[in-house]
Structures are given as structure tokens and as C-alpha cells.
N, C-alpha and C positions, 0 to 999 in steps of 0.2 A: 764298265770298261776300265781297263788299267791305263794309267797315264803312260804315254809312249816313252819308255826308258831304255830302249835297246842300246842307245849310245852309252848310257850309264852302265849297262851290263857287259857290253862287248868291246868297248874301246878303252884307251888310256893305259899308259905304263903303270906298273904296279908298285915299283919301289919308291921309297920316300924321297930319294935323291936321284938326280939325273944320272943316267947310265950311258956308257958307250954302246952304240948299236952293235948287236951280235948277229951273225948270219944264221939263217935257218933254211932247211930244205924239207919239202913235203914230197914224198914219193908215193905214188898210188898205183894200184892195179884193180880195175873194175871189170872183171871178166874179159871179154874179147871186144869190147866196144871200141869203135874207131870213128874217125871223122864222118859226119859233122859233130859227133858228141863232144861236149866241152865242159870243163870244170872251171868254176869261178871262185875266187877267194874274196871274202867280204870281211871288213872290219866295221862293225856296226852296220850301217846301211850303205857303205861305200865299197864299191868293187875296186880292189887294189891290184888284182892280177887275174889272169885267166890263161888257159892252155887247152889245146885239143887233145883227144885221146888217140893213141895209136896202139891197136891190138890190146886195148884195155889199160895201157900204161900212160901215166902223166907225171910231170914233175914241176913243182913251183919253188922258186928260190927268192930270198929277200933278206931283210934284216929287221930286227925288232929291239926296242929298248926295254928289256924286261919281258917276262911272260905276259901273254895277252890271249884272251879267248877270241877265236875267229870262227867263221862258218864257211864250209864248202857247199856249193850248189852245183849239181850236175844237170845239164840239159842235153838230152839225146839229139835234139835238132840243132844244137849249138847256139840257139837264141835264148838269152836270159829271160826276157819278158818280165812278168811280175815276179817280185821277190817272194811272194807268198804262194809258192807252188806246193805240189804234193809233198808230204813229209818224207816220202821215199827218195826224194831228189837232194837231200841235204844231210850234213853231219857237222857237229861242232867239235872243235879240238883246241888245244892250247899250243900256241907257237912258243917253243922253247929252243934255246941254243942246241944245234945239232940237227938230227934227221928224225922226222915223224913219218911213220909208215902207215898207209891207209890201204887195206886190202879187202876185197869183196868179190863174190862170184858174179854179181850182177849190178848192184846199186849201192849208193852211199848208206841207205838205211840198214843194210846188212854188213856194213864195214867194220872190221876190227882195226882199232887205232892203237899203235904202240909208239913209244918214244918219249922218254922223259918222265919224271915222277908225277907231274901234274896230270898228264894224260892217263897214267896208271890209276891215279886217284879218281879222275873223272869217269873212267871206265867202270870202276867199282860202284860209284854212285849211280851211274846209268843202269848198271845191272840190277841194282836194287829197285829202281823205279820202272824198269822195262815191263814187268807183268801188269803194272797199273796202267801204263801207257797203252798196252794192248787192250785192256778192258775199256779204256776210254775210247779207243778207236772203234771197238765193237759196239759200244754204246752210241757213238756217233752214227754208225750205220743203221742202228735200230731206230734212232730218231728220224733219219732220212726216210725210213720205210713207214713212218706213222701216217695215218690217213688225216685228211683235213678235219674230219669229225673228232678224231682223237686230239688234234692240236688245239681245238676249240674247247676241250673239256678241262676245266680248272683242276680237277682231281688228277688228271693225267699229267698236266704241265707241272703241278706241284710235286708229283712223284719224280719227274725228270730232274727238277731243280734239286731235290733231296739227294738223288743218286749222284749228280754232278758234284755237289758239295762234299759228298762222301769220298769221291775220287780225289778232290783237292786235299782233304784231310789225310788221306792215305799217303799222298806224295809228300805232304808236309811232315808226316811222321817219319818217312824214310829219310828226308833231309835232316830232321832233328837228330836221328840216330847217327848219321854220317858226321855231322858237325861235332857232336859230343866225342866221337871216336877219333876225329882228325882235327884238333884245334890249331895245328900248325900249317895246315894246307890252304893255299889260296882258293882251292875248290870249295872249301867250307865257307869262305867269305862270299863267294859267288852264290852258293846255295842259300845263304842267309838273305842276300839281296833278292834273289829269285823268289823266296818265300814271301817277302814283303810285297812283291808285285802281284803274286798269284793268290795268296791266301789272306793277306791283311791280318797277320797275327797281332796279338796284344803285347804291350810292353812287358808284362810279367812273363810271357812265354819266351820272347826273344832275348830279353836282357841277360839271363844266365848264359845263353849260347854266345852272345857277343862278348861277355866277360871272360868266357872260356878261351877265346881266341888269343893267340900269342901277341905280346907287345909289338913284335915286328909287323904282324898283319895289321894291327890297329893303326900303325904309324904310316901305312901306305896311303897314297892319295884316296884310294877307294875306301880304305878302312876309316880314315878321318871323316870322309863324307858320310859314311854310314853312322859314324859316331854322332854326327850332327843330327841325323835322322832319329837316332835313339833319344836324343834330348827332346825332340819334338814329340815322340811317342810317349815319353814319360809325362809330358805336360798334359796329355789327354788319356792317361792310364785310368783304369777303374779305380775309383776313390778320389781322383783329382777333382779340383774345382773346374767346372767347364769354362773355357775362355769366353768372355763376352764378345759380342760383335754387333754391329749395327749396319743394316742394309735396307734397300728399298723394295717395295712391292711394285708390280707392273704399273700401277697407277700413281706411283710416286710417294706413297706413304712410307715414312721412316719407322722401322721396327728394330728393336734390340732384343737380344736373348734375355736380358735382365727383366724385360717386361713380363716374362713368364714365371718369375720367381714365385714359389708357393704352389706350383703345379708340376706334375710330371710332363716333360716335353721330349718328344722325339725329334732331334735335329737330323734331318735327312738330306744328304748331298746327292744331287742327281743332275741330269741335263736332258734337253729335248732330243739330242742326237744319240743318246746312250740307250741302245737296245735293251740290255739287261735291266736298266733303270725303269724303262717303260713297262717291261714285263713284271717288275716288282711293284709298280704303282697300285695295281688292284689289291694287293695284299695290304699295303699301307692304308689304302682307302677303307678297306674292310675293318682294319684295326681302329682307325679314326672314328668311323661310324659307330662302332661298338662301345668305345670308351670315352667319346667326346664329352659326355655329360657327367663324367666321373673324375674330375680334376686332372684331365689329360688333354694335351694339345700336340699337334705336329707343326713343326716349322721347317719348311723345305727351302734349301739353298741351292740355286741353280748355278752350274758351271758353264752356262751359255755365255757367249760373247755379245757385244753390242750389235754386231751384224746379224745375229740370230735372235734378236729380241722378238720379232714376230713369230718365229718358230717356237720360242719359249711360251709365249702367250697362247698359241694354238695348242701346244701340247697340254697345257694346264686345262684348257677347255675340253680337248678330246678325251683326256684321261679322267675328266670329272674330279679334279683335285680341288676340293672345296675349302681346304684349310689355307693358312697364310703362306704365301710364296714370296721369297726375296732373292735378290742377286745384286752384285755390283757390275755384272755383265763384263767381267774381265777373264772369262774362261778359266783355265787352270791357275791363273794368277789371282783368282778370287781370294780376297783377304781372309774370309772366314775359313775357307778350305785350307789355306796355308797355316792358319792358327791351329787347325786340327790335324795337320800333317796328312791331309788327304792325298793318297797316291793312286787311288782307284775308286770308281763309282759303279754301282750304288754303295754308299757307306753311310752309316748312321750311328748316333749316340743317344742313349736314353739317359736323361738327366732328372734327378729327383727334385722335390720341392725346395731343398736347401741349396741347390745348384751343383751337387756332386754328380759325377758320371757314375752310373751304376751298371751299365751294359753297353755293348757296342757291336756293330756289324750284325744286326738282327734281321733275319730273313725268314720268310715262310713260317713254318711251325715254331721256329725259335722265337720269332717276334710274338706270336700268339701266346706261347707258354710264358715268356718273360713278362709280358703285360699282365697276364693273369696272376703271376706271382706278386707283383708290386702293387697293382691297382685293385683294390677290393670293392 
């Protein structure tokens, strides 16, 4: 699961220096919807404004210090409820000085958004990923139709994982192409950050894209923050010396990564509350059981917190994880996770006997193939 970074994605002024607030207007037309239908404006997870629809029309006004991405959510019954509603009830756009027009025959999912160069850029990026998103939605419906027998079949679940990873790679490819073609657009910086959350790309992949961004973009608060992230990614890039760390097992034994020098070791970041991690555990267990007598070990680092200690221990037992488990029980502030710039889990690094990182983010068949390549 990805670390919760919506505030990092959707909030904060963009320019390096403080700006005078400039007015914006959002004018929309969503078919003929009327009261109680309502549109909410969100910055990050905060509702900053709302208005009811009258014969499909709505208008929101305010001010913003520099361009910022926001989200519109429409509720036909007027009640916001959970923020994680159906995708058809929302749309993202950039607040820019002037007027942004939002038009659709029925819902925000079909809306055409115009107004300002950033919204034009974002529309082009969205158009390139729309077919992939449609495939993902169809895939989701297919998964929902799966029988319980299919869900219990390891071959079936492995196929699902492989297909989902394929979708992630397709979206990443579309983002890469956009960033390369638009190095001066704030949308490119957004796409770069979004890729880090979704796809966990390697330093060698994103470094050229970051370097291609204009100096102005790099000097925005967001650009500087991503620059710091790049430094962290470089420290754990393929070929780098793996940062050492020391943490404790559930029974209080102190373990350091350096204890494994001379062996291949898979450093695996996970947590008891992370569904995708728990789904991946059988794959890691299978790899461990196959290679454990061949100069290979697994060292799992949990991002559980102190209050979840019992859940961590239970998950180890339930998932039959027989290799060494450690944590400092500080959640996302786990010292080892921070050293490795972990922004989402499951995440792992394969380290060779000399202490060099040789591979990362290995799942499913990739893990199997990579271990077969290095461990004879």
C-alpha cells in the first residue's frame, strides 16, 4: 500500500516565492441535475467550498496563491459522505487565475475541462491514460466476478497480479512520454510524483526525467521536495551500497543488516495491515524455502507501530514467515524504511554478498527469475 501522500500531491502553492492571491472561478454544467445534487471542492482532503446544482449549473469562486491541483466531487443526494466514492463522481483540475469551465452531459467522469494552460496539459495527459484506465476498470469488474474457488487458486491470483502490474507499467510509460515532451509544465512534476507513489520507479529511470524539468519547476517548493526524494533514491539505486540498519525481532533480539554480509539477502518492507503485502508473503515464503540453503536469506522489516505489536506477531504466525523479522515499531517513521526512501509497501531490495543492491521491487515471477539469475 502506498504511503498516504494526497496532501503532498494536491496541496500547497507552487511558486518558489510567496505570491499575492489571485481570484479564480469554476463554472460548470452537468446535464440537468438540480437540488439536492451538490458539488464539493477539495484541496487535499479538506473541503474548501461547495454549492448546489440548478438545472445542471454550478459556480465556485475563490482565490489561490499560484496554480494548485484540486478535486471536484459531485453527490446527487447532496451528502458528501465518504471521500472515496465512485470514480464517476469526481474530477481533478488545476486552479489557475481566471475561469475554468467544466461541462458534461451527466457526471464529472465525462466532463470536459477547459481554462488555462495547465488544464490543457492535464487534459492531454489524461487522454493518453484514459484507455488504460478503462481497461483497469474492466479488469476490476472481472475480478469482482471471480468465484471463491478462483480466488483461492495461486495460479489465478498470480495472473491477476501480473496483469495489474502490466497496467501500472502502461500508465508509467504514458507519464514518461508526457514528461519528456513537456519539461516546463507543472503537470509533468505532478506526473513524476504520481509515478513515485504508484509505480515505485528506480532512480535510473526517473533521474533523467527530473533533470529534464526546467530550473523554475525544480525551484518550486514541490520541486525542491522531490529533489530531496531523488537524493534518497540515489542512495538506494542499483549498484549502491545498501544502507546498514539495526532493529529488533519480536522477542527482543538485535539484528543488523551487516550480519548478512557474505550472503544474498532480500530486505523486505511490509506491515501486518498491508493487504498487498500479505498477498505477496506466500511468494516470498516460496522463494525463501527454495533458496534458504543456498547462501540466501530474507530479512523482513515491518512498518507496524507499537500499538500493533500483537497484530505484527500474529501476522508472522498466520503467514508462516519463518525467516528473521525486525521492526522499531514506528510505523512509516521506521528508521530503516526512511533510509531506503520507502514510500509504499510491499517494497524490497536484493543485496549481494558484497553489500551492493542488485535488484529492487521484485514480485511474483520477477522475484523467481531474479533469484534464479543470481543464486546458482
